[in-house]
C-alpha positions as CSV (number, residue, x, y, z in Angstrom):
1,M,-31.0,-8.8,44.3
2,A,-28.5,-9.2,41.0
3,R,-25.6,-11.7,41.9
4,V,-22.6,-10.1,41.5
5,K,-18.8,-11.9,40.9
6,T,-15.8,-10.5,40.5
7,Q,-13.3,-12.1,37.5
8,Y,-10.1,-11.1,36.1
9,Q,-9.9,-10.6,33.0
10,C,-6.7,-10.2,30.4
11,S,-6.5,-6.9,28.8
12,E,-4.5,-8.2,26.1
13,C,-6.0,-11.3,25.0
14,G,-9.5,-11.2,27.1
15,A,-8.8,-14.8,28.6
16,I,-11.0,-14.5,31.7
17,S,-8.9,-16.0,34.9
18,P,-11.0,-16.8,38.3
19,K,-8.1,-15.5,40.4
20,W,-4.6,-12.8,39.7
21,S,-1.7,-14.1,38.8
22,G,1.1,-12.2,37.2
23,Q,1.0,-13.8,34.2
24,C,-1.6,-14.3,32.0
25,P,-2.3,-18.1,31.7
26,D,-3.2,-18.3,27.4
27,C,-1.1,-15.3,26.2
28,E,1.8,-14.7,28.6
29,Q,1.6,-11.2,29.1
30,W,3.1,-10.0,32.4
31,N,0.9,-7.6,34.7
32,S,-2.3,-7.7,31.9
33,L,-5.5,-9.0,34.3
34,V,-7.5,-6.9,35.8
35,E,-10.5,-7.3,38.2
36,V,-14.0,-7.1,36.6
37,Q,-17.4,-7.2,38.4
38,V,-19.6,-9.5,36.2
39,E,-23.6,-8.6,37.2
40,K,-26.1,-10.9,35.3
41,P,-29.3,-8.9,36.1
42,A,-32.6,-11.0,37.5
43,G,-34.8,-11.1,33.8
44,R,-32.2,-9.6,31.7
45,R,-33.4,-8.6,28.5
46,Q,-31.2,-9.3,25.2
47,R,-31.5,-6.9,22.7
48,F,-30.8,-9.0,19.5
49,Q,-31.5,-12.5,19.5
50,A,-30.6,-13.6,16.0
51,A,-27.4,-14.5,14.6
52,L,-24.9,-12.0,13.5
53,A,-23.9,-13.1,10.2
54,G,-27.5,-13.9,8.8
55,A,-29.5,-16.9,9.1
56,S,-28.5,-19.8,11.1
57,E,-29.5,-22.7,8.7
58,P,-26.9,-24.6,7.0
59,C,-26.3,-24.9,3.4
60,L,-23.5,-25.5,0.2
61,L,-21.1,-22.5,-0.2
62,S,-21.2,-23.1,-3.9
63,E,-25.5,-21.8,-3.4
64,V,-23.9,-19.1,-1.8
65,G,-24.7,-15.9,-4.1
66,L,-21.6,-13.7,-4.8
67,A,-23.5,-10.4,-5.0
68,T,-21.0,-7.6,-5.3
69,L,-21.1,-5.1,-1.6
70,P,-22.2,-1.8,-3.1
71,R,-19.6,1.4,-2.0
72,I,-20.3,4.3,-0.1
73,D,-17.7,7.3,-1.6
74,T,-16.6,9.2,1.9
75,G,-15.8,11.7,-0.8
76,L,-11.9,11.8,0.6
77,N,-10.1,9.5,-2.2
78,E,-7.1,8.8,0.3
79,L,-9.5,6.7,2.7
80,D,-11.7,5.3,0.4
81,R,-8.2,3.7,-0.4
82,A,-7.1,2.7,3.1
83,I,-10.6,1.0,3.6
84,G,-10.6,-0.6,-0.3
85,G,-12.9,1.2,-2.0
86,G,-15.6,2.8,0.3
87,L,-18.2,2.3,3.0
88,V,-20.1,-1.2,2.6
89,H,-23.5,-1.4,4.8
90,G,-23.6,-3.3,7.7
91,S,-19.8,-3.3,8.3
92,V,-18.0,-2.0,11.7
93,L,-14.9,0.6,11.7
94,L,-12.2,0.8,14.3
95,I,-9.9,3.9,13.6
96,G,-7.3,4.0,16.2
97,G,-4.5,6.9,17.1
98,D,-2.9,9.1,19.1
99,P,-4.6,12.1,21.2
100,G,-4.7,14.9,19.1
101,I,-3.3,13.3,15.8
102,G,-6.9,14.2,14.3
103,K,-9.1,11.6,14.5
104,S,-12.6,13.5,15.1
105,T,-11.4,15.6,12.4
106,L,-11.1,13.3,9.9
107,L,-14.6,12.0,10.5
108,I,-16.8,15.4,11.0
109,Q,-15.0,16.2,7.9
110,M,-16.2,12.6,6.0
111,L,-19.8,13.2,7.2
112,S,-20.0,16.8,5.6
113,R,-18.7,14.7,2.2
114,L,-20.3,12.5,2.4
115,T,-24.4,14.0,3.2
116,G,-24.0,16.5,0.7
117,G,-23.5,14.6,-2.5
118,E,-25.9,12.0,-4.4
119,Q,-25.0,9.6,-1.6
120,A,-27.1,10.7,0.9
121,L,-27.0,8.8,4.2
122,A,-28.7,9.6,7.4
123,N,-25.8,9.7,10.0
124,L,-25.3,10.4,13.9
125,Y,-22.2,11.4,15.2
126,V,-22.3,10.2,18.7
127,T,-20.3,12.2,20.7
128,A,-19.1,10.9,24.1
129,E,-16.1,13.1,25.4
130,E,-16.8,16.4,23.7
131,S,-19.5,18.7,24.1
132,R,-22.0,19.9,21.1
133,E,-20.2,23.5,21.2
134,Q,-16.3,21.7,20.9
135,I,-17.9,19.8,17.7
136,S,-19.5,22.6,16.5
137,L,-16.4,25.1,17.0
138,R,-14.5,22.6,14.9
139,A,-16.7,22.5,12.3
140,H,-17.2,25.6,11.6
141,R,-13.7,26.5,11.9
142,L,-12.8,24.1,9.2
143,E,-16.1,25.8,7.5
144,L,-17.6,22.1,6.6
145,N,-21.2,21.8,5.8
146,V,-22.6,20.9,8.8
147,E,-26.3,21.3,7.8
148,R,-27.4,17.8,7.4
149,I,-24.8,15.7,10.5
150,R,-27.2,15.0,13.2
151,I,-25.3,14.7,16.7
152,L,-26.0,13.8,19.9
153,A,-23.7,13.8,23.0
154,E,-24.3,10.7,25.4
155,N,-22.6,8.0,26.8
156,H,-25.0,5.7,28.0
157,L,-25.4,2.5,25.7
158,E,-29.1,1.7,26.5
159,R,-29.9,6.0,25.8
160,I,-27.7,5.6,22.7
161,F,-29.8,3.0,21.6
162,R,-33.3,4.6,22.1
163,V,-32.0,7.2,19.9
164,I,-30.7,5.0,16.8
165,E,-33.9,3.1,16.6
166,S,-35.9,6.1,16.6
167,E,-34.0,7.6,14.3
168,R,-32.6,5.3,12.0
169,P,-29.9,6.5,10.9
170,G,-27.4,4.5,7.7
171,L,-24.4,5.6,9.6
172,V,-23.4,5.8,13.1
173,I,-20.0,7.2,14.8
174,I,-19.1,6.4,18.2
175,D,-16.3,9.0,19.8
176,S,-14.8,7.0,21.3
177,I,-15.9,3.4,22.6
178,Q,-13.7,3.8,26.0
179,T,-16.0,6.4,27.2
180,V,-19.8,4.8,26.2
181,Y,-20.5,1.6,29.2
182,T,-23.8,0.0,29.8
183,E,-25.7,-1.0,32.7
184,Q,-26.0,-3.8,32.5
185,L,-22.2,-3.7,34.1
186,Q,-21.4,-2.6,37.4
187,S,-17.3,-1.9,35.8
188,A,-17.1,2.0,34.9
189,P,-16.3,3.2,31.7
190,G,-13.3,2.0,29.7
191,A,-12.9,-1.2,31.6
192,V,-12.2,-4.7,29.9
193,A,-15.7,-5.7,30.3
194,Q,-17.6,-2.6,29.4
195,V,-15.6,-1.9,25.9
196,R,-15.9,-5.3,24.8
197,E,-19.8,-5.8,25.8
198,C,-20.8,-2.4,24.5
199,T,-18.6,-3.2,21.1
200,A,-20.4,-6.7,21.0
201,Q,-24.0,-4.8,21.3
202,L,-23.0,-2.3,18.2
203,V,-21.7,-4.9,16.7
204,R,-24.4,-7.0,16.6
205,Y,-27.1,-4.2,15.6
206,A,-25.3,-3.2,12.7
207,K,-25.3,-7.1,11.3
208,Q,-29.1,-6.9,11.8
209,T,-29.8,-3.8,10.8
210,N,-27.3,-3.2,7.3
211,T,-26.1,0.0,9.3
212,I,-22.8,1.1,9.1
213,V,-20.9,1.6,12.7
214,V,-17.7,3.3,13.2
215,L,-16.1,3.6,16.5
216,V,-13.1,5.8,17.5
217,G,-10.1,4.2,19.7
218,H,-8.0,5.1,22.4
219,V,-4.7,4.1,22.2
220,T,-1.8,2.7,24.7
221,K,1.2,4.1,25.2
222,E,3.2,1.6,22.8
223,G,0.7,2.7,20.0
224,T,-1.5,0.2,20.2
225,L,-5.4,-0.2,20.3
226,A,-6.7,0.2,24.0
227,G,-9.0,-2.1,25.9
228,P,-8.9,-6.4,25.0
229,R,-7.6,-7.5,21.8
230,V,-10.5,-9.1,20.7
231,L,-11.8,-5.8,20.0
232,E,-9.8,-5.7,16.9
233,H,-10.9,-9.4,16.3
234,M,-14.9,-8.0,16.4
235,V,-14.7,-5.3,13.6
236,D,-14.6,-5.8,10.2
237,T,-12.1,-3.0,9.5
238,V,-9.1,-1.9,11.8
239,L,-7.5,1.5,11.1
240,Y,-4.6,3.2,12.4
241,F,-3.7,7.0,12.8
242,E,-0.5,7.3,12.2
243,G,2.2,10.4,12.7
244,D,4.5,12.7,14.1
245,S,3.3,14.9,16.3
246,G,6.2,17.5,14.9
247,S,4.9,16.6,11.8
248,R,1.7,17.6,9.6
249,F,2.0,14.7,7.5
250,R,-1.0,11.6,8.4
251,L,-1.2,8.3,7.6
252,V,-4.3,6.4,7.6
253,R,-3.3,2.7,7.3
254,A,-5.5,-0.5,7.3
255,V,-4.1,-3.4,9.7
256,K,-7.0,-5.6,8.8
257,N,-9.9,-5.6,6.2
258,R,-12.6,-8.2,5.2
259,Y,-14.0,-6.0,2.5
260,G,-10.3,-4.5,0.9
261,A,-6.4,-5.3,1.0
262,V,-4.1,-5.0,4.2
263,N,-1.6,-2.7,4.5
264,E,-3.3,0.3,2.6
265,L,-1.9,3.3,3.1
266,G,-4.2,7.2,2.6
267,V,-1.7,10.4,3.4
268,F,-3.1,13.6,4.7
269,A,-1.6,16.6,5.6
270,M,-3.0,18.5,8.8
271,T,-3.6,22.3,7.6
272,E,-5.9,25.1,9.4
273,Q,-8.6,23.7,6.8
274,G,-8.7,19.9,8.7
275,L,-6.6,17.2,6.9
276,K,-6.0,17.6,3.4
277,E,-5.1,14.5,0.7
278,V,-2.1,13.9,-0.6
279,T,-2.1,12.4,-3.7
280,N,1.6,12.4,-4.7
281,P,2.8,10.4,-1.1
282,S,6.4,10.0,-3.0
283,A,6.9,13.7,-3.6
284,I,6.6,14.5,0.4
285,F,9.2,11.3,1.4
286,L,11.7,12.3,-0.6
287,S,13.8,15.9,0.5
288,R,15.7,16.2,-2.6
289,H,19.2,17.7,-1.2
290,E,20.8,20.4,-3.2
291,E,24.2,18.9,-3.6
292,E,24.8,15.2,-3.3
293,V,25.1,13.7,0.9
294,S,26.6,10.4,1.9
295,G,24.7,8.0,3.9
296,S,20.9,8.9,1.7
297,V,19.9,6.1,-0.7
298,V,16.3,6.4,-2.4
299,I,14.2,2.6,-2.0
300,V,10.9,1.9,-3.7
301,S,8.5,0.9,-1.2
302,R,5.2,-0.8,-1.6
303,E,1.9,0.2,0.6
304,G,-0.9,-2.3,-0.5
305,T,-1.4,-1.5,-4.0
306,R,0.4,1.7,-4.6
307,P,4.2,2.3,-4.8
308,I,6.2,5.2,-2.7
309,L,9.8,6.0,-3.6
310,L,10.8,6.8,0.2
311,E,14.3,7.9,1.5
312,I,17.0,5.9,3.4
313,Q,19.4,7.7,5.3
314,A,22.5,6.5,7.4
315,L,24.7,7.8,9.8
316,V,28.0,5.7,10.8
317,D,30.3,7.0,13.4
318,E,33.3,5.7,15.7
319,S,31.4,4.5,18.8
320,H,33.5,4.9,22.0
321,L,31.3,2.8,24.2
322,S,31.9,-0.9,24.9
323,Q,28.8,-2.0,23.0
324,P,28.3,0.1,19.9
325,R,25.0,1.6,19.5
326,R,21.7,0.2,16.5
327,L,19.2,2.6,16.7
328,T,16.7,2.4,13.6
329,V,13.5,4.6,13.3
330,G,10.5,3.5,10.9
331,L,12.8,0.1,10.8
332,D,13.2,-3.2,12.1
333,N,16.5,-3.1,14.4
334,N,16.3,-7.2,14.2
335,R,16.4,-6.5,10.1
336,L,19.5,-4.3,10.5
337,A,22.2,-6.5,13.0
338,M,21.3,-9.6,10.6
339,L,22.1,-7.0,7.2
340,L,25.2,-6.0,9.3
341,A,26.4,-9.4,9.6
342,V,25.9,-10.0,5.8
343,L,27.4,-7.1,5.5
344,H,30.4,-8.4,7.2
345,R,30.2,-11.8,6.3
346,H,30.2,-11.5,2.4
347,A,31.1,-7.9,1.8
348,G,34.3,-7.4,4.7
349,I,33.3,-4.7,5.6
350,V,33.5,-4.1,9.2
351,T,31.2,-2.4,11.9
352,Y,31.7,-3.7,14.9
353,D,33.3,-0.5,16.1
354,Q,30.6,2.4,14.6
355,D,27.4,3.6,16.0
356,I,25.2,3.0,13.3
357,F,21.7,4.8,13.1
358,V,19.5,4.4,10.4
359,N,16.0,6.6,9.6
360,A,13.1,6.1,7.0
361,V,12.5,9.9,6.1
362,G,9.1,11.4,6.4
363,G,7.6,9.4,9.8
364,V,6.8,6.7,7.8
365,R,7.6,2.7,8.9
366,V,8.9,-0.3,6.4
367,N,7.7,-3.1,7.2
368,E,8.6,-5.2,4.1
369,T,12.4,-6.4,3.2
370,A,12.7,-4.8,-0.1
371,A,14.5,-2.0,1.4
372,D,17.4,-4.3,2.6
373,L,19.6,-3.3,-0.4
374,G,19.3,0.5,0.2
375,V,19.8,0.0,4.0
376,A,22.8,-1.7,3.1
377,L,24.2,0.6,1.0
378,A,22.9,3.7,3.0
379,V,25.6,2.6,5.5
380,L,28.5,1.8,3.4
381,S,28.0,5.9,2.1
382,S,28.3,6.8,5.5
383,L,30.9,4.7,7.0
384,K,33.4,5.4,3.2
385,N,31.9,9.0,3.3
386,R,31.3,9.1,-0.7
387,P,27.9,9.9,-1.8
388,L,25.8,8.0,-4.5
389,S,24.0,9.0,-7.6
390,R,21.7,11.7,-6.9
391,G,19.5,9.8,-9.6
392,L,19.9,6.1,-7.9
393,V,16.7,4.6,-6.9
394,V,17.2,0.8,-5.6
395,F,15.0,-2.4,-3.8
396,G,15.5,-5.7,-3.2
397,E,15.6,-8.1,-0.3
398,I,19.5,-9.5,1.2
399,G,19.5,-13.1,1.9
400,L,22.2,-14.4,4.4
401,A,24.0,-15.8,1.8
402,G,24.8,-12.6,0.7
403,E,22.2,-13.1,-2.7
404,I,19.8,-10.0,-3.3
405,R,16.4,-11.8,-3.7
406,P,13.5,-10.6,-5.7
407,V,10.4,-8.8,-4.6
408,Q,6.9,-8.7,-5.7
409,N,5.2,-6.0,-8.4
410,G,9.0,-4.7,-9.9
411,E,7.7,-3.0,-12.9
412,D,5.3,-1.1,-10.9
413,R,8.3,0.0,-9.0
414,L,10.6,1.1,-12.0
415,R,7.8,3.3,-13.3
416,E,7.1,4.5,-10.3
417,A,10.7,6.1,-10.3
418,E,10.9,6.7,-13.4
419,K,8.1,9.2,-13.5
420,H,10.0,11.3,-10.6
421,G,12.8,11.5,-12.5
422,F,15.0,8.8,-11.8
423,T,17.9,7.7,-14.4
424,R,19.4,4.6,-12.6
425,A,18.0,1.3,-10.8
426,I,19.7,-1.5,-8.9
427,I,17.4,-4.4,-8.9
428,P,17.3,-7.8,-8.3
429,A,18.4,-10.2,-11.0
430,A,14.7,-12.1,-11.1
431,N,13.2,-8.4,-10.9
432,R,14.7,-8.0,-14.7
433,P,11.7,-6.3,-16.7
434,K,10.7,-8.7,-19.8
435,S,8.3,-5.9,-21.4
436,Y,9.1,-2.6,-19.6
437,R,10.2,-0.3,-22.4
438,G,11.2,2.8,-19.9
439,K,14.0,5.1,-20.1
440,L,15.8,4.3,-16.9
441,Q,19.5,2.1,-16.9
442,I,18.3,-1.0,-15.1
443,H,21.3,-2.8,-13.2
444,A,20.7,-6.4,-12.1
445,V,22.4,-7.7,-9.8
446,G,21.9,-11.6,-8.2
447,K,25.0,-11.1,-4.9
448,L,25.6,-7.8,-2.5
449,A,28.9,-7.9,-4.0
450,E,27.3,-6.7,-7.3
451,A,25.4,-3.9,-6.1
452,M,28.7,-2.9,-4.1
453,E,30.9,-2.5,-7.1
454,L,28.2,-0.7,-9.2
455,V,27.9,2.4,-6.3
């Protein structure tokens, strides 16, 4: 009989503890330790003994060849952009998102386009949640080419490996990893130990056989990937499928990518024929008002290598509460509090008795500090009830001393604004273009007070 040992593992960082406690001793997260049973069967057979990264003999790094990794076009340009230009042989990709947001739809569309082109690749779609009939109904509803798509309804890892070893596909999709289990462990599917062990075996197989493996992952109510945090460290690329349930637009964001840049963004629109690519994202994030309205400012953000025009809206209203509300959607709430303090100290704008709500239109999340100047001017516009010029676009970081600090790729942002018909731009003085020959009227400012005088 195999000996069963009970341990407690953190669902956030994967740390092991011999006994339960309210707080993880490693990452200090509360209520994250869950009970797992670890069984080591007698004569357990290891499937893949070789090292994950190839040869284990040491060598000089200068002697390692710089071979260019061949990319496989997925047939979806926005997905290719997010993952760095296409799929790479031997890579493991993890995609997560809310239920019903379109993860399975995106993958089945990718398979239909991938198998029909010149780069025909043997594939295997393993559905561990839905039946084969459900996948078939979705594919026919979307009018996809399914002649070369191989499908397997199975959630037992050992049986999945037997099929993979006989079929030898170049691309394997596991939908989803939380429902797959291995008989080497006694815990239920979705447990921390099961998710970690199944992922480890799939990653090991991908590296040793040069097979592309795509894993679909569930997310928690906070929006992060469910399971141990080490899951994201094991794979090569992590994609988050974002989108508001009330909006038809879907964003695919890369938060980790060993084969390309992070924070790249792919934009899709959900239609009756599935996900359609949005080649001009700036157009969907700008709600062209029929007349000028107060509290609305257009900024130029940058997602990965692409500048995107976004509209920032602010609503400032008199507060009847002892502690006025500060609410942001798509922006950092702490950043807003800092900007309000700078406005008060260096511009004399008093908002301590006002409720302030700031929103990034379109459901996108702005992570860079280039939106600071836009947020400050939107708050000022709403407070004074004075609309800004319709053809105005702004960007710039605001420091605690009230200075306007430069941001990266200023000229690319200006060219994107000019392409969409904007006529004026307020930018940091250090971002004043040297070789720009466009038609934009550029105002370069060094202090917040200068920008306020211009508007």
